[in-house]
PAPA-409274 format. One record per residue: x negated, y, z negated of N, C-alpha, C, O in turn; residue in one letter; residue number from 1. Coordinates in steps of 0.2 Angstrom, whole numbers, plus 2048, in hexadecimal, padded with zeros to 3 digits. Layout:
// residues N
(rec (X; Y; Z); (X; Y; Z); (X; Y; Z); (X; Y; Z); 'a'; NUM)
...
//
This chain:
// residues 71
(rec (B49; A4E; 76F); (B4A; A52; 769); (B4A; A5A; 76B); (B4E; A5E; 769); 'm'; 1)
(rec (B44; A5C; 76E); (B44; A63; 770); (B4A; A66; 774); (B4C; A6B; 773); 'p'; 2)
(rec (B4D; A62; 778); (B52; A64; 77C); (B58; A65; 778); (B5C; A6A; 779); 'g'; 3)
(rec (B59; A61; 773); (B5F; A62; 76E); (B5E; A68; 76A); (B63; A6C; 769); 'r'; 4)
(rec (B58; A6A; 768); (B57; A70; 765); (B58; A76; 769); (B5B; A7B; 767); 'l'; 5)
(rec (B56; A76; 76F); (B57; A7B; 774); (B5F; A7C; 775); (B61; A82; 775); 'l'; 6)
(rec (B62; A77; 775); (B69; A77; 776); (B6D; A7A; 770); (B71; A7F; 771); 'y'; 7)
(rec (B6B; A78; 76A); (B6E; A7B; 764); (B6C; A83; 764); (B70; A87; 762); 'l'; 8)
(rec (B66; A85; 765); (B64; A8C; 765); (B68; A90; 76A); (B6B; A95; 769); 'l'; 9)
(rec (B69; A8D; 770); (B6C; A91; 775); (B74; A91; 774); (B77; A96; 776); 's'; 10)
(rec (B77; A8C; 771); (B7E; A8C; 770); (B80; A91; 76A); (B85; A93; 769); 's'; 11)
(rec (B7B; A92; 766); (B7C; A97; 760); (B79; A9E; 761); (B78; AA2; 75D); 'h'; 12)
(rec (B77; A9F; 767); (B75; AA6; 769); (B6E; AA7; 767); (B6B; AAD; 767); 'g'; 13)
(rec (B6A; AA2; 766); (B63; AA3; 764); (B5E; AA3; 76A); (B58; AA3; 769); 'g'; 14)
(rec (B60; AA2; 770); (B5C; AA2; 776); (B5C; AA8; 779); (B61; AAB; 77C); 's'; 15)
(rec (B56; AAB; 779); (B55; AB2; 77C); (B55; AB2; 784); (B56; AB7; 787); 'g'; 16)
(rec (B53; AAC; 786); (B52; AAB; 78D); (B59; AAC; 791); (B59; AAF; 796); 'f'; 17)
(rec (B5F; AAA; 78E); (B65; AAA; 792); (B68; AB1; 791); (B6C; AB3; 795); 's'; 18)
(rec (B65; AB6; 78D); (B68; ABC; 78D); (B63; AC2; 790); (B64; AC8; 78F); 'q'; 19)
(rec (B5E; ABF; 794); (B5A; AC4; 797); (B5C; AC5; 79E); (B60; AC2; 7A1); 't'; 20)
(rec (B59; ACA; 7A1); (B5B; ACC; 7A8); (B58; AC7; 7AD); (B53; AC3; 7AB); 's'; 21)
(rec (B5A; AC7; 7B3); (B58; AC2; 7B8); (B51; AC3; 7BA); (B4D; ABE; 7BB); 'l'; 22)
(rec (B4F; ACA; 7BA); (B48; ACB; 7BC); (B43; AC8; 7B7); (B3E; AC5; 7B9); 'g'; 23)
(rec (B45; AC8; 7B0); (B40; AC5; 7AB); (B40; ABE; 7AC); (B3B; ABB; 7AA); 'l'; 24)
(rec (B46; ABB; 7AD); (B46; AB4; 7AE); (B42; AB1; 7B4); (B3F; AAC; 7B3); 'k'; 25)
(rec (B42; AB5; 7B9); (B3E; AB3; 7BF); (B37; AB4; 7BE); (B33; AB0; 7C0); 'l'; 26)
(rec (B35; AB9; 7BA); (B2E; ABA; 7B8); (B2B; AB4; 7B3); (B26; AB2; 7B4); 'l'; 27)
(rec (B30; AB2; 7AF); (B2E; AAD; 7AA); (B2D; AA6; 7AE); (B29; AA2; 7AD); 'l'; 28)
(rec (B32; AA5; 7B3); (B32; A9F; 7B7); (B2C; A9F; 7BC); (B29; A9A; 7BD); 'a'; 29)
(rec (B29; AA5; 7BE); (B24; AA5; 7C2); (B1D; AA5; 7BF); (B18; AA4; 7C2); 'a'; 30)
(rec (B1D; AA5; 7B8); (B17; AA5; 7B4); (B13; A9F; 7B5); (B0D; A9E; 7B5); 'a'; 31)
(rec (B17; A99; 7B5); (B14; A92; 7B6); (B10; A92; 7BC); (B0A; A90; 7BC); 'g'; 32)
(rec (B13; A93; 7C2); (B0F; A92; 7C8); (B0A; A97; 7C9); (B04; A96; 7CC); 'p'; 33)
(rec (B0B; A9D; 7C6); (B05; AA2; 7C6); (AFF; AA0; 7C2); (AFA; AA2; 7C4); 'v'; 34)
(rec (B00; A9C; 7BD); (AFB; A9A; 7B9); (AF8; A93; 7BC); (AF2; A92; 7BC); 't'; 35)
(rec (AFC; A8F; 7BF); (AFA; A89; 7C2); (AF5; A89; 7C8); (AF0; A86; 7C9); 'v'; 36)
(rec (AF7; A8E; 7CC); (AF4; A8F; 7D3); (AEC; A90; 7D2); (AE8; A8D; 7D5); 'v'; 37)
(rec (AEA; A95; 7CE); (AE3; A97; 7CD); (ADF; A91; 7C9); (ADA; A8F; 7CB); 'p'; 38)
(rec (AE3; A8D; 7C5); (AE0; A87; 7C2); (ADE; A82; 7C7); (AD9; A7F; 7C7); 'l'; 39)
(rec (AE3; A81; 7CB); (AE2; A7C; 7D0); (ADC; A7E; 7D5); (AD8; A79; 7D7); 'l'; 40)
(rec (ADC; A84; 7D7); (AD7; A86; 7DB); (AD0; A86; 7D8); (ACB; A84; 7DB); 'l'; 41)
(rec (AD0; A87; 7D2); (AC9; A87; 7CE); (AC7; A7F; 7CE); (AC1; A7E; 7CF); 'f'; 42)
(rec (ACC; A7B; 7CC); (ACA; A74; 7CC); (AC8; A71; 7D3); (AC3; A6D; 7D3); 'a'; 43)
(rec (ACB; A74; 7D8); (AC9; A72; 7DF); (AC2; A74; 7E0); (ABD; A71; 7E3); 'a'; 44)
(rec (AC0; A7B; 7DE); (ABA; A7E; 7E0); (AB4; A7B; 7DB); (AAF; A7A; 7DD); 'g'; 45)
(rec (AB6; A79; 7D5); (AB1; A76; 7D1); (AAF; A6F; 7D3); (AA9; A6D; 7D1); 'a'; 46)
(rec (AB3; A6C; 7D7); (AB1; A65; 7D9); (AAC; A66; 7DF); (AA8; A61; 7E1); 'q'; 47)
(rec (AAC; A6C; 7E2); (AA8; A6D; 7E8); (AA1; A70; 7E7); (A9C; A70; 7EB); 'r'; 48)
(rec (A9F; A72; 7E1); (A99; A75; 7DF); (A95; A70; 7DA); (A98; A6C; 7D6); 'i'; 49)
(rec (A8F; A71; 7D9); (A8B; A6D; 7D4); (A8D; A6F; 7CD); (A8F; A75; 7CC); 'p'; 50)
(rec (A8C; A6A; 7C9); (A8E; A6B; 7C2); (A8A; A71; 7BF); (A8C; A74; 7BA); 'l'; 51)
(rec (A83; A71; 7C1); (A7F; A76; 7BE); (A81; A7D; 7C0); (A81; A82; 7BB); 's'; 52)
(rec (A84; A7E; 7C6); (A87; A85; 7C8); (A8D; A86; 7C4); (A8F; A8C; 7C2); 'm'; 53)
(rec (A91; A81; 7C3); (A98; A82; 7C0); (A96; A84; 7B8); (A9A; A88; 7B6); 'l'; 54)
(rec (A91; A81; 7B5); (A90; A83; 7AE); (A8D; A8A; 7AE); (A8F; A8D; 7A9); 'g'; 55)
(rec (A89; A8C; 7B3); (A87; A93; 7B3); (A8D; A98; 7B3); (A8D; A9D; 7B0); 'l'; 56)
(rec (A91; A96; 7B8); (A97; A9B; 7B9); (A9B; A9B; 7B3); (A9E; AA0; 7B1); 'i'; 57)
(rec (A9D; A95; 7B0); (AA1; A95; 7AA); (A9D; A99; 7A4); (AA1; A9B; 79F); 'q'; 58)
(rec (A97; A99; 7A4); (A93; A9C; 79F); (A93; AA4; 7A0); (A94; AA8; 79B); 'y'; 59)
(rec (A93; AA6; 7A6); (A93; AAD; 7A8); (A9A; AB1; 7A8); (A9A; AB7; 7A6); 'i'; 60)
(rec (A9F; AAD; 7A9); (AA6; AB0; 7AB); (AA8; AB4; 7A5); (AAB; AB9; 7A6); 't'; 61)
(rec (AA8; AB1; 79E); (AAB; AB5; 799); (AA7; ABC; 798); (AAA; AC1; 797); 'p'; 62)
(rec (AA1; ABC; 799); (A9D; AC3; 799); (A9F; AC7; 79E); (AA0; ACD; 79D); 't'; 63)
(rec (AA0; AC5; 7A4); (AA3; AC9; 7AA); (AAA; ACB; 7A9); (AAB; AD1; 7AA); 'l'; 64)
(rec (AAE; AC7; 7A6); (AB5; ACA; 7A4); (AB5; ACF; 79F); (AB8; AD4; 79F); 'q'; 65)
(rec (AB0; ACE; 79A); (AB0; AD4; 795); (AAD; ADA; 798); (AB0; AE0; 796); 'l'; 66)
(rec (AA8; ADA; 79C); (AA6; AE0; 79F); (AAB; AE3; 7A4); (AAB; AE9; 7A4); 'l'; 67)
(rec (AAE; ADF; 7A8); (AB4; AE2; 7AC); (AB9; AE5; 7A8); (ABC; AEA; 7A9); 'i'; 68)
(rec (ABB; AE2; 7A2); (AC0; AE4; 79E); (ABE; AEB; 79A); (AC2; AEF; 799); 'g'; 69)
(rec (AB8; AEB; 798); (AB6; AF1; 795); (AB5; AF7; 79A); (AB6; AFD; 798); 'a'; 70)
(rec (AB3; AF5; 7A0); (AB3; AFB; 7A5); (AB9; AFD; 7A7); (ABA; B02; 7AB); 'w'; 71)
//
């Protein structure tokens, strides 16, 4: 069903993806692997440390991100 909807949108000019530049298409296509690789690395690292340390890291991380963003 979603495939049919995408086909109808693109055949009537409703798809913005087909009208963009090649650079933007490549950036959009690369967004998936760029997102997946850190998640896989985190999952692999999380299996190697104790759960108590993982919980502490996940507790502190948002605060550190806020401080870095504000700095």
